[in-house]
C-alpha positions in Angstrom: 15.9 -16.2 -13.9 15.0 -12.6 -15.2 17.3 -10.0 -13.6 14.8 -7.5 -10.6 13.8 -4.3 -12.3 14.7 -1.2 -9.6 11.3 -0.6 -9.9 9.8 -3.9 -8.5 11.7 -3.8 -5.6 10.3 0.6 -4.8 7.3 -1.9 -5.4 7.9 -4.4 -3.5 9.3 -2.5 -0.8 6.6 -0.2 -0.7 3.5 -3.1 -0.2 6.6 -4.3 3.2 6.0 -1.0 4.6 2.1 -0.4 3.2 1.4 -3.7 5.2 2.7 -2.3 8.1 0.9 1.0 8.5 -1.9 -0.6 7.7 -2.0 -2.8 10.0 -0.2 -0.3 13.0 -3.9 1.9 11.7 -6.5 -0.8 12.0 -4.6 -1.2 15.5 -5.4 2.5 16.2 -9.2 2.3 14.3 -9.5 -0.7 16.7 -8.8 0.8 20.2 -10.6 4.4 18.7 -14.2 3.6 17.6 -15.4 0.5 18.9 -19.0 -0.1 17.5 -17.1 0.1 13.8 -15.2 -2.6 12.7 -15.3 -3.4 8.5 -12.2 -0.8 8.4 -10.1 -2.0 10.5 -10.9 -5.7 10.1 -10.7 -4.2 6.6 -7.4 -2.6 7.3 -5.6 -5.6 9.0 -6.3 -7.7 5.7 -4.6 -5.4 3.2 -1.8 -4.8 5.5 -1.6 -8.9 5.9 -1.9 -9.3 2.4 0.6 -6.5 1.2 3.2 -7.7 3.7 2.7 -11.5 2.0 3.2 -9.8 -1.6 6.2 -7.9 -1.0 7.9 -10.5 1.1 7.1 -12.7 -2.1 8.5 -9.5 -4.4 11.8 -9.3 -2.0 11.9 -13.4 -2.9 14.4 -15.2 -5.4 11.5 -17.1 -7.2 9.6 -12.6 -7.4 9.3 -13.6 -11.7 6.7 -17.0 -10.9 4.8 -14.1 -8.4 1.5 -12.1 -10.0 2.1 -8.2 -10.1 0.1 -6.7 -7.2 -2.2 -4.9 -9.0 -5.0 -5.9 -6.9 -3.1 -4.8 -4.1 -2.2 -1.2 -5.1 -6.0 -0.4 -5.8 -6.8 -2.0 -1.8 -4.2 0.0 -0.5 -5.7 3.3 -2.2 -9.1 2.6 -1.3 -7.8 1.7 2.2 -8.5 5.8 2.7 -11.4 4.7 4.8 -9.7 4.5 7.9 -7.7 7.2 7.0 -4.3 6.0 6.2 -2.8 8.7 3.8 0.0 6.5 3.7 -1.4 3.9 1.9 -3.4 5.7 -0.5 0.2 6.9 -1.9 2.0 4.0 -2.4 -0.9 2.6 -4.0 -1.4 5.7 -6.1 2.4 4.9 -6.6 3.0 1.1 -7.0 0.5 1.9 -9.9 2.0 4.1 -11.8 5.5 1.3 -11.3 3.6 -1.0 -12.6 2.8 0.7 -16.1 6.7 0.5 -17.0 7.2 -1.6 -19.4 10.8 -3.4 -17.3 7.7 -4.3 -14.9 5.8 -5.7 -17.1 8.0 -7.5 -18.9 9.5 -9.0 -16.0 6.0 -10.3 -15.1 5.2 -11.8 -19.0 5.8 -15.6 -18.6 8.3 -16.7 -20.7 8.2 -19.6 -22.6 
Protein backbone atom coordinates (compact mmCIF):
# COMPACT_ATOMS: atom_id res chain seq x y z
CA UNK A 1 0.00 0.00 0.00
CA UNK A 2 1.50 3.37 -0.99
CA UNK A 3 2.02 6.14 1.55
CA UNK A 4 -0.77 8.73 1.58
CA UNK A 5 0.42 12.22 0.66
CA UNK A 6 -0.49 15.03 3.01
CA UNK A 7 -2.43 16.76 0.25
CA UNK A 8 -4.67 13.72 -0.06
CA UNK A 9 -5.45 13.76 3.64
CA UNK A 10 -6.29 17.45 3.32
CA UNK A 11 -8.64 16.63 0.42
CA UNK A 12 -10.32 13.91 2.49
CA UNK A 13 -10.83 16.23 5.45
CA UNK A 14 -12.16 18.96 3.14
CA UNK A 15 -14.62 16.45 1.67
CA UNK A 16 -15.85 15.55 5.16
CA UNK A 17 -16.16 19.15 6.31
CA UNK A 18 -17.79 20.19 3.04
CA UNK A 19 -20.27 17.34 3.30
CA UNK A 20 -21.27 18.28 6.82
CA UNK A 21 -21.63 21.94 5.88
CA UNK A 22 -23.69 21.04 2.78
CA UNK A 23 -26.05 18.90 4.85
CA UNK A 24 -26.49 21.71 7.36
CA UNK A 25 -27.04 24.23 4.56
CA UNK A 26 -29.66 21.97 2.98
CA UNK A 27 -31.58 21.88 6.24
CA UNK A 28 -31.32 25.67 6.54
CA UNK A 29 -32.49 26.22 2.94
CA UNK A 30 -35.32 23.70 3.35
CA UNK A 31 -36.59 25.49 6.44
CA UNK A 32 -36.30 28.96 4.93
CA UNK A 33 -37.98 28.28 1.56
CA UNK A 34 -40.96 25.98 1.52
CA UNK A 35 -41.71 26.14 -2.19
CA UNK A 36 -38.29 25.89 -3.85
CA UNK A 37 -37.06 22.32 -3.42
CA UNK A 38 -34.21 21.82 -5.89
CA UNK A 39 -31.35 23.62 -4.06
CA UNK A 40 -31.80 21.91 -0.72
CA UNK A 41 -32.23 18.46 -2.25
CA UNK A 42 -29.07 19.04 -4.33
CA UNK A 43 -27.18 20.24 -1.27
CA UNK A 44 -28.25 17.23 0.81
CA UNK A 45 -27.19 14.77 -1.92
CA UNK A 46 -23.82 16.48 -2.36
CA UNK A 47 -23.33 16.52 1.39
CA UNK A 48 -23.96 12.80 1.72
CA UNK A 49 -21.71 11.98 -1.24
CA UNK A 50 -18.89 14.14 0.15
CA UNK A 51 -19.11 12.54 3.57
CA UNK A 52 -18.93 9.06 2.03
CA UNK A 53 -15.99 9.97 -0.22
CA UNK A 54 -14.12 11.71 2.59
CA UNK A 55 -14.48 8.65 4.81
CA UNK A 56 -13.28 6.40 1.99
CA UNK A 57 -10.23 8.57 1.37
CA UNK A 58 -9.31 8.53 5.06
CA UNK A 59 -9.57 4.74 5.12
CA UNK A 60 -6.83 2.22 4.50
CA UNK A 61 -7.96 1.45 0.94
CA UNK A 62 -7.82 5.02 -0.31
CA UNK A 63 -5.47 4.06 -3.14
CA UNK A 64 -8.27 1.95 -4.65
CA UNK A 65 -10.63 4.93 -4.90
CA UNK A 66 -11.03 7.34 -7.79
CA UNK A 67 -9.99 10.96 -7.26
CA UNK A 68 -12.93 13.13 -6.08
CA UNK A 69 -12.68 15.55 -9.01
CA UNK A 70 -16.39 15.39 -9.83
CA UNK A 71 -17.36 15.93 -6.21
CA UNK A 72 -15.11 18.98 -6.02
CA UNK A 73 -16.90 20.43 -9.04
CA UNK A 74 -20.27 19.63 -7.48
CA UNK A 75 -19.14 21.39 -4.30
CA UNK A 76 -18.43 24.49 -6.36
CA UNK A 77 -21.88 24.30 -7.97
CA UNK A 78 -23.40 24.15 -4.49
CA UNK A 79 -23.06 27.94 -4.45
CA UNK A 80 -26.71 27.89 -5.62
CA UNK A 81 -27.57 27.49 -1.93
CA UNK A 82 -25.21 30.36 -0.99
CA UNK A 83 -22.73 27.83 0.40
CA UNK A 84 -19.48 29.77 0.18
CA UNK A 85 -17.63 27.21 2.32
CA UNK A 86 -18.11 24.46 -0.26
CA UNK A 87 -17.19 26.86 -3.05
CA UNK A 88 -13.81 27.48 -1.41
CA UNK A 89 -13.29 23.83 -0.42
CA UNK A 90 -14.13 22.66 -3.94
CA UNK A 91 -11.64 25.05 -5.54
CA UNK A 92 -8.87 24.15 -3.08
CA UNK A 93 -9.62 20.45 -3.55
CA UNK A 94 -9.30 20.76 -7.33
CA UNK A 95 -6.00 22.59 -6.96
CA UNK A 96 -4.63 19.95 -4.58
CA UNK A 97 -5.73 17.16 -6.92
CA UNK A 98 -3.38 18.62 -9.52
CA UNK A 99 -0.46 17.81 -7.21
CA UNK A 100 1.89 15.21 -8.74
CA UNK A 101 2.02 13.13 -5.54
CA UNK A 102 -1.78 12.94 -5.37
CA UNK A 103 -2.07 11.98 -9.03
CA UNK A 104 0.59 9.31 -8.62
CA UNK A 105 -1.23 7.93 -5.58
CA UNK A 106 -4.37 7.28 -7.61
CA UNK A 107 -2.64 5.89 -10.71
CA UNK A 108 -2.95 2.11 -10.97
CA UNK A 109 0.26 0.21 -10.30
CA UNK A 110 0.81 -2.79 -12.59
